[in-house]
mmCIF file of the N, C-alpha and C atoms, coordinates in Angstrom:
data_MODEL
# 
_entry.id   MODEL 
# 
loop_
_atom_site.group_PDB 
_atom_site.id 
_atom_site.type_symbol 
_atom_site.label_atom_id 
_atom_site.label_alt_id 
_atom_site.label_comp_id 
_atom_site.label_asym_id 
_atom_site.label_entity_id 
_atom_site.label_seq_id 
_atom_site.pdbx_PDB_ins_code 
_atom_site.Cartn_x 
_atom_site.Cartn_y 
_atom_site.Cartn_z 
_atom_site.occupancy 
_atom_site.B_iso_or_equiv 
_atom_site.pdbx_formal_charge 
_atom_site.auth_seq_id 
_atom_site.auth_comp_id 
_atom_site.auth_asym_id 
_atom_site.auth_atom_id 
_atom_site.pdbx_PDB_model_num 
ATOM 1   N N  . GLN A 1 1  ? 0.810  -1.191 0.000   1.00 0.00 ? 1  GLN A N  1 
ATOM 2   C CA . GLN A 1 1  ? 0.000  0.000  0.000   1.00 0.00 ? 1  GLN A CA 1 
ATOM 3   C C  . GLN A 1 1  ? 0.856  1.259  0.000   1.00 0.00 ? 1  GLN A C  1 
ATOM 4   N N  . GLU A 1 2  ? 1.913  1.221  0.764   1.00 0.00 ? 2  GLU A N  1 
ATOM 5   C CA . GLU A 1 2  ? 2.785  2.396  0.846   1.00 0.00 ? 2  GLU A CA 1 
ATOM 6   C C  . GLU A 1 2  ? 3.404  2.707  -0.516  1.00 0.00 ? 2  GLU A C  1 
ATOM 7   N N  . ILE A 1 3  ? 3.785  1.681  -1.222  1.00 0.00 ? 3  ILE A N  1 
ATOM 8   C CA . ILE A 1 3  ? 4.384  1.884  -2.547  1.00 0.00 ? 3  ILE A CA 1 
ATOM 9   C C  . ILE A 1 3  ? 3.372  2.504  -3.495  1.00 0.00 ? 3  ILE A C  1 
ATOM 10  N N  . GLN A 1 4  ? 2.147  2.021  -3.442  1.00 0.00 ? 4  GLN A N  1 
ATOM 11  C CA . GLN A 1 4  ? 1.109  2.581  -4.307  1.00 0.00 ? 4  GLN A CA 1 
ATOM 12  C C  . GLN A 1 4  ? 0.829  4.032  -3.955  1.00 0.00 ? 4  GLN A C  1 
ATOM 13  N N  . GLN A 1 5  ? 0.843  4.363  -2.682  1.00 0.00 ? 5  GLN A N  1 
ATOM 14  C CA . GLN A 1 5  ? 0.625  5.748  -2.273  1.00 0.00 ? 5  GLN A CA 1 
ATOM 15  C C  . GLN A 1 5  ? 1.767  6.639  -2.746  1.00 0.00 ? 5  GLN A C  1 
ATOM 16  N N  . MET A 1 6  ? 2.983  6.146  -2.644  1.00 0.00 ? 6  MET A N  1 
ATOM 17  C CA . MET A 1 6  ? 4.129  6.923  -3.102  1.00 0.00 ? 6  MET A CA 1 
ATOM 18  C C  . MET A 1 6  ? 4.065  7.130  -4.611  1.00 0.00 ? 6  MET A C  1 
ATOM 19  N N  . GLN A 1 7  ? 3.680  6.091  -5.336  1.00 0.00 ? 7  GLN A N  1 
ATOM 20  C CA . GLN A 1 7  ? 3.586  6.208  -6.784  1.00 0.00 ? 7  GLN A CA 1 
ATOM 21  C C  . GLN A 1 7  ? 2.477  7.163  -7.187  1.00 0.00 ? 7  GLN A C  1 
ATOM 22  N N  . SER A 1 8  ? 1.378  7.161  -6.449  1.00 0.00 ? 8  SER A N  1 
ATOM 23  C CA . SER A 1 8  ? 0.279  8.063  -6.788  1.00 0.00 ? 8  SER A CA 1 
ATOM 24  C C  . SER A 1 8  ? 0.631  9.512  -6.467  1.00 0.00 ? 8  SER A C  1 
ATOM 25  N N  . LYS A 1 9  ? 1.488  9.728  -5.472  1.00 0.00 ? 9  LYS A N  1 
ATOM 26  C CA . LYS A 1 9  ? 1.891  11.087 -5.110  1.00 0.00 ? 9  LYS A CA 1 
ATOM 27  C C  . LYS A 1 9  ? 2.926  11.650 -6.075  1.00 0.00 ? 9  LYS A C  1 
ATOM 28  N N  . SER A 1 10 ? 3.757  10.787 -6.622  1.00 0.00 ? 10 SER A N  1 
ATOM 29  C CA . SER A 1 10 ? 4.799  11.280 -7.526  1.00 0.00 ? 10 SER A CA 1 
ATOM 30  C C  . SER A 1 10 ? 4.164  11.744 -8.832  1.00 0.00 ? 10 SER A C  1 
ATOM 31  N N  . ALA A 1 11 ? 4.696  12.806 -9.373  1.00 0.00 ? 11 ALA A N  1 
ATOM 32  C CA . ALA A 1 11 ? 4.152  13.370 -10.618 1.00 0.00 ? 11 ALA A CA 1 
ATOM 33  C C  . ALA A 1 11 ? 4.505  12.457 -11.781 1.00 0.00 ? 11 ALA A C  1 
ATOM 34  N N  . PRO A 1 12 ? 3.535  12.100 -12.599 1.00 0.00 ? 12 PRO A N  1 
ATOM 35  C CA . PRO A 1 12 ? 3.843  11.249 -13.752 1.00 0.00 ? 12 PRO A CA 1 
ATOM 36  C C  . PRO A 1 12 ? 4.657  12.024 -14.774 1.00 0.00 ? 12 PRO A C  1 
ATOM 37  N N  . GLN A 1 13 ? 5.601  11.336 -15.390 1.00 0.00 ? 13 GLN A N  1 
ATOM 38  C CA . GLN A 1 13 ? 6.416  11.974 -16.419 1.00 0.00 ? 13 GLN A CA 1 
ATOM 39  C C  . GLN A 1 13 ? 5.601  12.124 -17.682 1.00 0.00 ? 13 GLN A C  1 
ATOM 40  N N  . GLN A 1 14 ? 5.771  13.261 -18.323 1.00 0.00 ? 14 GLN A N  1 
ATOM 41  C CA . GLN A 1 14 ? 5.052  13.491 -19.566 1.00 0.00 ? 14 GLN A CA 1 
ATOM 42  C C  . GLN A 1 14 ? 5.783  12.794 -20.699 1.00 0.00 ? 14 GLN A C  1 
ATOM 43  N N  . LEU A 1 15 ? 5.027  12.084 -21.507 1.00 0.00 ? 15 LEU A N  1 
ATOM 44  C CA . LEU A 1 15 ? 5.604  11.434 -22.666 1.00 0.00 ? 15 LEU A CA 1 
ATOM 45  C C  . LEU A 1 15 ? 5.513  12.374 -23.849 1.00 0.00 ? 15 LEU A C  1 
ATOM 46  N N  . ALA A 1 16 ? 6.449  12.245 -24.761 1.00 0.00 ? 16 ALA A N  1 
ATOM 47  C CA . ALA A 1 16 ? 6.445  13.085 -25.958 1.00 0.00 ? 16 ALA A CA 1 
ATOM 48  C C  . ALA A 1 16 ? 5.426  12.532 -26.943 1.00 0.00 ? 16 ALA A C  1 
ATOM 49  N N  . VAL A 1 17 ? 4.226  13.050 -26.870 1.00 0.00 ? 17 VAL A N  1 
ATOM 50  C CA . VAL A 1 17 ? 3.150  12.606 -27.752 1.00 0.00 ? 17 VAL A CA 1 
ATOM 51  C C  . VAL A 1 17 ? 2.724  13.787 -28.602 1.00 0.00 ? 17 VAL A C  1 
ATOM 52  N N  . PRO A 1 18 ? 2.694  13.616 -29.923 1.00 0.00 ? 18 PRO A N  1 
ATOM 53  C CA . PRO A 1 18 ? 2.266  14.724 -30.771 1.00 0.00 ? 18 PRO A CA 1 
ATOM 54  C C  . PRO A 1 18 ? 0.826  15.128 -30.468 1.00 0.00 ? 18 PRO A C  1 
ATOM 55  N N  . THR A 1 19 ? 0.602  16.410 -30.357 1.00 0.00 ? 19 THR A N  1 
ATOM 56  C CA . THR A 1 19 ? -0.739 16.923 -30.103 1.00 0.00 ? 19 THR A CA 1 
ATOM 57  C C  . THR A 1 19 ? -1.482 17.090 -31.420 1.00 0.00 ? 19 THR A C  1 
ATOM 58  N N  . PRO A 1 20 ? -2.809 17.113 -31.380 1.00 0.00 ? 20 PRO A N  1 
ATOM 59  C CA . PRO A 1 20 ? -3.569 17.308 -32.627 1.00 0.00 ? 20 PRO A CA 1 
ATOM 60  C C  . PRO A 1 20 ? -3.217 18.612 -33.323 1.00 0.00 ? 20 PRO A C  1 
ATOM 61  N N  . ARG A 1 21 ? -2.928 19.656 -32.540 1.00 0.00 ? 21 ARG A N  1 
ATOM 62  C CA . ARG A 1 21 ? -2.543 20.927 -33.148 1.00 0.00 ? 21 ARG A CA 1 
ATOM 63  C C  . ARG A 1 21 ? -1.235 20.788 -33.924 1.00 0.00 ? 21 ARG A C  1 
ATOM 64  N N  . MET A 1 22 ? -0.356 19.951 -33.425 1.00 0.00 ? 22 MET A N  1 
ATOM 65  C CA . MET A 1 22 ? 0.936  19.757 -34.070 1.00 0.00 ? 22 MET A CA 1 
ATOM 66  C C  . MET A 1 22 ? 0.817  18.866 -35.300 1.00 0.00 ? 22 MET A C  1 
ATOM 67  N N  . THR A 1 23 ? -0.010 17.848 -35.231 1.00 0.00 ? 23 THR A N  1 
ATOM 68  C CA . THR A 1 23 ? -0.096 16.894 -36.335 1.00 0.00 ? 23 THR A CA 1 
ATOM 69  C C  . THR A 1 23 ? -0.826 17.461 -37.536 1.00 0.00 ? 23 THR A C  1 
ATOM 70  N N  . ASN A 1 24 ? -1.691 18.430 -37.339 1.00 0.00 ? 24 ASN A N  1 
ATOM 71  C CA . ASN A 1 24 ? -2.427 19.045 -38.442 1.00 0.00 ? 24 ASN A CA 1 
ATOM 72  C C  . ASN A 1 24 ? -1.829 20.400 -38.777 1.00 0.00 ? 24 ASN A C  1 
ATOM 73  N N  . SER A 1 25 ? -0.527 20.424 -39.042 1.00 0.00 ? 25 SER A N  1 
ATOM 74  C CA . SER A 1 25 ? 0.139  21.695 -39.286 1.00 0.00 ? 25 SER A CA 1 
ATOM 75  C C  . SER A 1 25 ? 0.931  21.639 -40.585 1.00 0.00 ? 25 SER A C  1 
ATOM 76  N N  . ALA A 1 26 ? 1.302  22.809 -41.061 1.00 0.00 ? 26 ALA A N  1 
ATOM 77  C CA . ALA A 1 26 ? 2.031  22.907 -42.327 1.00 0.00 ? 26 ALA A CA 1 
ATOM 78  C C  . ALA A 1 26 ? 3.419  22.285 -42.217 1.00 0.00 ? 26 ALA A C  1 
ATOM 79  N N  . TYR A 1 27 ? 4.092  22.475 -41.094 1.00 0.00 ? 27 TYR A N  1 
ATOM 80  C CA . TYR A 1 27 ? 5.444  21.931 -40.989 1.00 0.00 ? 27 TYR A CA 1 
ATOM 81  C C  . TYR A 1 27 ? 5.442  20.411 -40.937 1.00 0.00 ? 27 TYR A C  1 
ATOM 82  N N  . MET A 1 28 ? 4.415  19.798 -40.355 1.00 0.00 ? 28 MET A N  1 
ATOM 83  C CA . MET A 1 28 ? 4.344  18.334 -40.388 1.00 0.00 ? 28 MET A CA 1 
ATOM 84  C C  . MET A 1 28 ? 4.074  17.840 -41.803 1.00 0.00 ? 28 MET A C  1 
ATOM 85  N N  . ASP A 1 29 ? 3.270  18.581 -42.549 1.00 0.00 ? 29 ASP A N  1 
ATOM 86  C CA . ASP A 1 29 ? 3.053  18.222 -43.950 1.00 0.00 ? 29 ASP A CA 1 
ATOM 87  C C  . ASP A 1 29 ? 4.355  18.304 -44.731 1.00 0.00 ? 29 ASP A C  1 
ATOM 88  N N  . ILE A 1 30 ? 5.156  19.322 -44.445 1.00 0.00 ? 30 ILE A N  1 
ATOM 89  C CA . ILE A 1 30 ? 6.452  19.461 -45.120 1.00 0.00 ? 30 ILE A CA 1 
ATOM 90  C C  . ILE A 1 30 ? 7.374  18.314 -44.730 1.00 0.00 ? 30 ILE A C  1 
ATOM 91  N N  . PHE A 1 31 ? 7.426  17.991 -43.440 1.00 0.00 ? 31 PHE A N  1 
ATOM 92  C CA . PHE A 1 31 ? 8.275  16.887 -42.993 1.00 0.00 ? 31 PHE A CA 1 
ATOM 93  C C  . PHE A 1 31 ? 7.852  15.570 -43.645 1.00 0.00 ? 31 PHE A C  1 
ATOM 94  N N  . GLN A 1 32 ? 6.549  15.315 -43.706 1.00 0.00 ? 32 GLN A N  1 
ATOM 95  C CA . GLN A 1 32 ? 6.068  14.087 -44.347 1.00 0.00 ? 32 GLN A CA 1 
ATOM 96  C C  . GLN A 1 32 ? 6.420  14.071 -45.830 1.00 0.00 ? 32 GLN A C  1 
ATOM 97  N N  . LYS A 1 33 ? 6.264  15.205 -46.502 1.00 0.00 ? 33 LYS A N  1 
ATOM 98  C CA . LYS A 1 33 ? 6.578  15.296 -47.931 1.00 0.00 ? 33 LYS A CA 1 
ATOM 99  C C  . LYS A 1 33 ? 8.062  15.033 -48.157 1.00 0.00 ? 33 LYS A C  1 
ATOM 100 N N  . LEU A 1 34 ? 8.913  15.586 -47.297 1.00 0.00 ? 34 LEU A N  1 
ATOM 101 C CA . LEU A 1 34 ? 10.348 15.344 -47.419 1.00 0.00 ? 34 LEU A CA 1 
ATOM 102 C C  . LEU A 1 34 ? 10.672 13.863 -47.249 1.00 0.00 ? 34 LEU A C  1 
ATOM 103 N N  . ILE A 1 35 ? 10.093 13.230 -46.251 1.00 0.00 ? 35 ILE A N  1 
ATOM 104 C CA . ILE A 1 35 ? 10.364 11.809 -46.011 1.00 0.00 ? 35 ILE A CA 1 
ATOM 105 C C  . ILE A 1 35 ? 9.941  10.966 -47.207 1.00 0.00 ? 35 ILE A C  1 
ATOM 106 N N  . VAL A 1 36 ? 8.818  11.304 -47.802 1.00 0.00 ? 36 VAL A N  1 
ATOM 107 C CA . VAL A 1 36 ? 8.305  10.518 -48.927 1.00 0.00 ? 36 VAL A CA 1 
ATOM 108 C C  . VAL A 1 36 ? 9.112  10.776 -50.194 1.00 0.00 ? 36 VAL A C  1 
ATOM 109 N N  . ASP A 1 37 ? 9.446  12.041 -50.455 1.00 0.00 ? 37 ASP A N  1 
ATOM 110 C CA . ASP A 1 37 ? 10.057 12.402 -51.731 1.00 0.00 ? 37 ASP A CA 1 
ATOM 111 C C  . ASP A 1 37 ? 11.569 12.247 -51.782 1.00 0.00 ? 37 ASP A C  1 
ATOM 112 N N  . LEU A 1 38 ? 12.236 12.282 -50.639 1.00 0.00 ? 38 LEU A N  1 
ATOM 113 C CA . LEU A 1 38 ? 13.694 12.171 -50.653 1.00 0.00 ? 38 LEU A CA 1 
ATOM 114 C C  . LEU A 1 38 ? 14.126 10.741 -50.959 1.00 0.00 ? 38 LEU A C  1 
ATOM 115 N N  . ASP A 1 39 ? 15.314 10.629 -51.540 1.00 0.00 ? 39 ASP A N  1 
ATOM 116 C CA . ASP A 1 39 ? 15.874 9.298  -51.769 1.00 0.00 ? 39 ASP A CA 1 
ATOM 117 C C  . ASP A 1 39 ? 16.425 8.764  -50.443 1.00 0.00 ? 39 ASP A C  1 
ATOM 118 N N  . THR A 1 40 ? 17.024 7.608  -50.485 1.00 0.00 ? 40 THR A N  1 
ATOM 119 C CA . THR A 1 40 ? 17.495 6.954  -49.260 1.00 0.00 ? 40 THR A CA 1 
ATOM 120 C C  . THR A 1 40 ? 18.512 7.808  -48.519 1.00 0.00 ? 40 THR A C  1 
ATOM 121 N N  . GLU A 1 41 ? 19.464 8.381  -49.251 1.00 0.00 ? 41 GLU A N  1 
ATOM 122 C CA . GLU A 1 41 ? 20.480 9.209  -48.609 1.00 0.00 ? 41 GLU A CA 1 
ATOM 123 C C  . GLU A 1 41 ? 19.862 10.480 -48.024 1.00 0.00 ? 41 GLU A C  1 
ATOM 124 N N  . GLY A 1 42 ? 18.923 11.069 -48.738 1.00 0.00 ? 42 GLY A N  1 
ATOM 125 C CA . GLY A 1 42 ? 18.255 12.268 -48.239 1.00 0.00 ? 42 GLY A CA 1 
ATOM 126 C C  . GLY A 1 42 ? 17.461 11.994 -46.983 1.00 0.00 ? 42 GLY A C  1 
ATOM 127 N N  . ARG A 1 43 ? 16.773 10.852 -46.951 1.00 0.00 ? 43 ARG A N  1 
ATOM 128 C CA . ARG A 1 43 ? 16.028 10.473 -45.744 1.00 0.00 ? 43 ARG A CA 1 
ATOM 129 C C  . ARG A 1 43 ? 16.965 10.256 -44.568 1.00 0.00 ? 43 ARG A C  1 
ATOM 130 N N  . TYR A 1 44 ? 18.089 9.616  -44.851 1.00 0.00 ? 44 TYR A N  1 
ATOM 131 C CA . TYR A 1 44 ? 19.079 9.386  -43.800 1.00 0.00 ? 44 TYR A CA 1 
ATOM 132 C C  . TYR A 1 44 ? 19.562 10.718 -43.229 1.00 0.00 ? 44 TYR A C  1 
ATOM 133 N N  . LEU A 1 45 ? 19.910 11.649 -44.112 1.00 0.00 ? 45 LEU A N  1 
ATOM 134 C CA . LEU A 1 45 ? 20.403 12.950 -43.662 1.00 0.00 ? 45 LEU A CA 1 
ATOM 135 C C  . LEU A 1 45 ? 19.326 13.730 -42.907 1.00 0.00 ? 45 LEU A C  1 
ATOM 136 N N  . PHE A 1 46 ? 18.094 13.671 -43.400 1.00 0.00 ? 46 PHE A N  1 
ATOM 137 C CA . PHE A 1 46 ? 16.993 14.378 -42.741 1.00 0.00 ? 46 PHE A CA 1 
ATOM 138 C C  . PHE A 1 46 ? 16.745 13.813 -41.345 1.00 0.00 ? 46 PHE A C  1 
ATOM 139 N N  . LEU A 1 47 ? 16.610 12.493 -41.242 1.00 0.00 ? 47 LEU A N  1 
ATOM 140 C CA . LEU A 1 47 ? 16.346 11.881 -39.933 1.00 0.00 ? 47 LEU A CA 1 
ATOM 141 C C  . LEU A 1 47 ? 17.533 12.048 -38.990 1.00 0.00 ? 47 LEU A C  1 
ATOM 142 N N  . ASN A 1 48 ? 18.743 12.048 -39.545 1.00 0.00 ? 48 ASN A N  1 
ATOM 143 C CA . ASN A 1 48 ? 19.930 12.279 -38.731 1.00 0.00 ? 48 ASN A CA 1 
ATOM 144 C C  . ASN A 1 48 ? 19.925 13.700 -38.172 1.00 0.00 ? 48 ASN A C  1 
ATOM 145 N N  . ALA A 1 49 ? 19.539 14.673 -38.990 1.00 0.00 ? 49 ALA A N  1 
ATOM 146 C CA . ALA A 1 49 ? 19.462 16.061 -38.522 1.00 0.00 ? 49 ALA A CA 1 
ATOM 147 C C  . ALA A 1 49 ? 18.405 16.212 -37.431 1.00 0.00 ? 49 ALA A C  1 
ATOM 148 N N  . VAL A 1 50 ? 17.277 15.533 -37.589 1.00 0.00 ? 50 VAL A N  1 
ATOM 149 C CA . VAL A 1 50 ? 16.233 15.592 -36.558 1.00 0.00 ? 50 VAL A CA 1 
ATOM 150 C C  . VAL A 1 50 ? 16.726 14.914 -35.280 1.00 0.00 ? 50 VAL A C  1 
ATOM 151 N N  . ALA A 1 51 ? 17.366 13.761 -35.420 1.00 0.00 ? 51 ALA A N  1 
ATOM 152 C CA . ALA A 1 51 ? 17.858 13.037 -34.240 1.00 0.00 ? 51 ALA A CA 1 
ATOM 153 C C  . ALA A 1 51 ? 18.948 13.818 -33.519 1.00 0.00 ? 51 ALA A C  1 
ATOM 154 N N  . ASN A 1 52 ? 19.723 14.606 -34.253 1.00 0.00 ? 52 ASN A N  1 
ATOM 155 C CA . ASN A 1 52 ? 20.764 15.417 -33.618 1.00 0.00 ? 52 ASN A CA 1 
ATOM 156 C C  . ASN A 1 52 ? 20.187 16.497 -32.711 1.00 0.00 ? 52 ASN A C  1 
ATOM 157 N N  . GLN A 1 53 ? 18.919 16.813 -32.872 1.00 0.00 ? 53 GLN A N  1 
ATOM 158 C CA . GLN A 1 53 ? 18.279 17.817 -32.021 1.00 0.00 ? 53 GLN A CA 1 
ATOM 159 C C  . GLN A 1 53 ? 17.842 17.238 -30.677 1.00 0.00 ? 53 GLN A C  1 
ATOM 160 N N  . LEU A 1 54 ? 17.920 15.920 -30.515 1.00 0.00 ? 54 LEU A N  1 
ATOM 161 C CA . LEU A 1 54 ? 17.481 15.263 -29.274 1.00 0.00 ? 54 LEU A CA 1 
ATOM 162 C C  . LEU A 1 54 ? 18.641 15.227 -28.285 1.00 0.00 ? 54 LEU A C  1 
ATOM 163 N N  . ARG A 1 55 ? 18.814 16.307 -27.554 1.00 0.00 ? 55 ARG A N  1 
ATOM 164 C CA . ARG A 1 55 ? 19.957 16.391 -26.652 1.00 0.00 ? 55 ARG A CA 1 
ATOM 165 C C  . ARG A 1 55 ? 19.541 16.550 -25.204 1.00 0.00 ? 55 ARG A C  1 
ATOM 166 N N  . TYR A 1 56 ? 19.025 17.700 -24.886 1.00 0.00 ? 56 TYR A N  1 
ATOM 167 C CA . TYR A 1 56 ? 18.723 18.047 -23.505 1.00 0.00 ? 56 TYR A CA 1 
ATOM 168 C C  . TYR A 1 56 ? 17.218 18.244 -23.337 1.00 0.00 ? 56 TYR A C  1 
ATOM 169 N N  . PRO A 1 57 ? 16.714 18.108 -22.144 1.00 0.00 ? 57 PRO A N  1 
ATOM 170 C CA . PRO A 1 57 ? 15.263 18.301 -21.944 1.00 0.00 ? 57 PRO A CA 1 
ATOM 171 C C  . PRO A 1 57 ? 14.871 19.775 -22.084 1.00 0.00 ? 57 PRO A C  1 
ATOM 172 N N  . ASN A 1 58 ? 14.461 20.141 -23.287 1.00 0.00 ? 58 ASN A N  1 
ATOM 173 C CA . ASN A 1 58 ? 13.995 21.502 -23.539 1.00 0.00 ? 58 ASN A CA 1 
ATOM 174 C C  . ASN A 1 58 ? 12.920 21.457 -24.621 1.00 0.00 ? 58 ASN A C  1 
ATOM 175 N N  . ASN A 1 59 ? 12.474 22.612 -25.069 1.00 0.00 ? 59 ASN A N  1 
ATOM 176 C CA . ASN A 1 59 ? 11.384 22.669 -26.045 1.00 0.00 ? 59 ASN A CA 1 
ATOM 177 C C  . ASN A 1 59 ? 11.768 22.072 -27.389 1.00 0.00 ? 59 ASN A C  1 
ATOM 178 N N  . HIS A 1 60 ? 13.013 22.293 -27.829 1.00 0.00 ? 60 HIS A N  1 
ATOM 179 C CA . HIS A 1 60 ? 13.443 21.737 -29.112 1.00 0.00 ? 60 HIS A CA 1 
ATOM 180 C C  . HIS A 1 60 ? 13.453 20.212 -29.071 1.00 0.00 ? 60 HIS A C  1 
ATOM 181 N N  . THR A 1 61 ? 13.940 19.668 -27.983 1.00 0.00 ? 61 THR A N  1 
ATOM 182 C CA . THR A 1 61 ? 13.961 18.215 -27.839 1.00 0.00 ? 61 THR A CA 1 
ATOM 183 C C  . THR A 1 61 ? 12.546 17.653 -27.866 1.00 0.00 ? 61 THR A C  1 
ATOM 184 N N  . HIS A 1 62 ? 11.641 18.275 -27.151 1.00 0.00 ? 62 HIS A N  1 
ATOM 185 C CA . HIS A 1 62 ? 10.256 17.807 -27.127 1.00 0.00 ? 62 HIS A CA 1 
ATOM 186 C C  . HIS A 1 62 ? 9.638  17.892 -28.517 1.00 0.00 ? 62 HIS A C  1 
ATOM 187 N N  . PHE A 1 63 ? 9.872  19.001 -29.207 1.00 0.00 ? 63 PHE A N  1 
ATOM 188 C CA . PHE A 1 63 ? 9.313  19.180 -30.547 1.00 0.00 ? 63 PHE A CA 1 
ATOM 189 C C  . PHE A 1 63 ? 9.815  18.100 -31.499 1.00 0.00 ? 63 PHE A C  1 
ATOM 190 N N  . PHE A 1 64 ? 11.129 17.891 -31.549 1.00 0.00 ? 64 PHE A N  1 
ATOM 191 C CA . PHE A 1 64 ? 11.669 16.933 -32.500 1.00 0.00 ? 64 PHE A CA 1 
ATOM 192 C C  . PHE A 1 64 ? 11.386 15.485 -32.095 1.00 0.00 ? 64 PHE A C  1 
ATOM 193 N N  . SER A 1 65 ? 11.224 15.215 -30.811 1.00 0.00 ? 65 SER A N  1 
ATOM 194 C CA . SER A 1 65 ? 10.808 13.862 -30.435 1.00 0.00 ? 65 SER A CA 1 
ATOM 195 C C  . SER A 1 65 ? 9.379  13.611 -30.893 1.00 0.00 ? 65 SER A C  1 
ATOM 196 N N  . CYS A 1 66 ? 8.521  14.629 -30.808 1.00 0.00 ? 66 CYS A N  1 
ATOM 197 C CA . CYS A 1 66 ? 7.153  14.501 -31.325 1.00 0.00 ? 66 CYS A CA 1 
ATOM 198 C C  . CYS A 1 66 ? 7.154  14.340 -32.835 1.00 0.00 ? 66 CYS A C  1 
ATOM 199 N N  . VAL A 1 67 ? 8.041  15.055 -33.520 1.00 0.00 ? 67 VAL A N  1 
ATOM 200 C CA . VAL A 1 67 ? 8.155  14.921 -34.980 1.00 0.00 ? 67 VAL A CA 1 
ATOM 201 C C  . VAL A 1 67 ? 8.519  13.489 -35.346 1.00 0.00 ? 67 VAL A C  1 
ATOM 202 N N  . LEU A 1 68 ? 9.528  12.940 -34.688 1.00 0.00 ? 68 LEU A N  1 
ATOM 203 C CA . LEU A 1 68 ? 9.943  11.564 -34.987 1.00 0.00 ? 68 LEU A CA 1 
ATOM 204 C C  . LEU A 1 68 ? 8.833  10.568 -34.683 1.00 0.00 ? 68 LEU A C  1 
ATOM 205 N N  . LEU A 1 69 ? 8.183  10.716 -33.544 1.00 0.00 ? 69 LEU A N  1 
ATOM 206 C CA . LEU A 1 69 ? 7.092  9.801  -33.207 1.00 0.00 ? 69 LEU A CA 1 
ATOM 207 C C  . LEU A 1 69 ? 5.971  9.877  -34.227 1.00 0.00 ? 69 LEU A C  1 
ATOM 208 N N  . PHE A 1 70 ? 5.629  11.076 -34.656 1.00 0.00 ? 70 PHE A N  1 
ATOM 209 C CA . PHE A 1 70 ? 4.563  11.251 -35.643 1.00 0.00 ? 70 PHE A CA 1 
ATOM 210 C C  . PHE A 1 70 ? 4.958  10.642 -36.979 1.00 0.00 ? 70 PHE A C  1 
ATOM 211 N N  . LEU A 1 71 ? 6.187  10.903 -37.425 1.00 0.00 ? 71 LEU A N  1 
ATOM 212 C CA . LEU A 1 71 ? 6.614  10.388 -38.730 1.00 0.00 ? 71 LEU A CA 1 
ATOM 213 C C  . LEU A 1 71 ? 6.631  8.863  -38.751 1.00 0.00 ? 71 LEU A C  1 
ATOM 214 N N  . PHE A 1 72 ? 7.100  8.247  -37.686 1.00 0.00 ? 72 PHE A N  1 
ATOM 215 C CA . PHE A 1 72 ? 7.140  6.787  -37.660 1.00 0.00 ? 72 PHE A CA 1 
ATOM 216 C C  . PHE A 1 72 ? 5.759  6.189  -37.414 1.00 0.00 ? 72 PHE A C  1 
ATOM 217 N N  . ALA A 1 73 ? 4.901  6.893  -36.710 1.00 0.00 ? 73 ALA A N  1 
ATOM 218 C CA . ALA A 1 73 ? 3.538  6.394  -36.498 1.00 0.00 ? 73 ALA A CA 1 
ATOM 219 C C  . ALA A 1 73 ? 2.737  6.431  -37.791 1.00 0.00 ? 73 ALA A C  1 
ATOM 220 N N  . GLU A 1 74 ? 3.010  7.410  -38.647 1.00 0.00 ? 74 GLU A N  1 
ATOM 221 C CA . GLU A 1 74 ? 2.281  7.567  -39.898 1.00 0.00 ? 74 GLU A CA 1 
ATOM 222 C C  . GLU A 1 74 ? 2.930  6.825  -41.062 1.00 0.00 ? 74 GLU A C  1 
ATOM 223 N N  . ALA A 1 75 ? 4.056  6.160  -40.819 1.00 0.00 ? 75 ALA A N  1 
ATOM 224 C CA . ALA A 1 75 ? 4.787  5.489  -41.898 1.00 0.00 ? 75 ALA A CA 1 
ATOM 225 C C  . ALA A 1 75 ? 4.001  4.293  -42.427 1.00 0.00 ? 75 ALA A C  1 
ATOM 226 N N  . ASN A 1 76 ? 4.014  4.142  -43.733 1.00 0.00 ? 76 ASN A N  1 
ATOM 227 C CA . ASN A 1 76 ? 3.343  3.013  -44.378 1.00 0.00 ? 76 ASN A CA 1 
ATOM 228 C C  . ASN A 1 76 ? 4.307  1.882  -44.683 1.00 0.00 ? 76 ASN A C  1 
ATOM 229 N N  . GLN A 1 77 ? 5.573  2.175  -44.720 1.00 0.00 ? 77 GLN A N  1 
ATOM 230 C CA . GLN A 1 77 ? 6.557  1.160  -45.119 1.00 0.00 ? 77 GLN A CA 1 
ATOM 231 C C  . GLN A 1 77 ? 7.353  0.707  -43.922 1.00 0.00 ? 77 GLN A C  1 
# 
């Protein structure tokens, strides 16, 4: 019981989940278009550039983690 009480008192960590406002935006459409239209090397460079932004817990990290989650969630291949 004590463990459950401690767990309920601790603040849950927020997961990087794309919001509806973010997923229905022009920049996500551009990111999706780039992923689809680029060749293999271009996709590698694009995803590498996005992954390089995942460094410290800040707004940029949260944004690009949501971008990656959205792109892979929407992937058909």
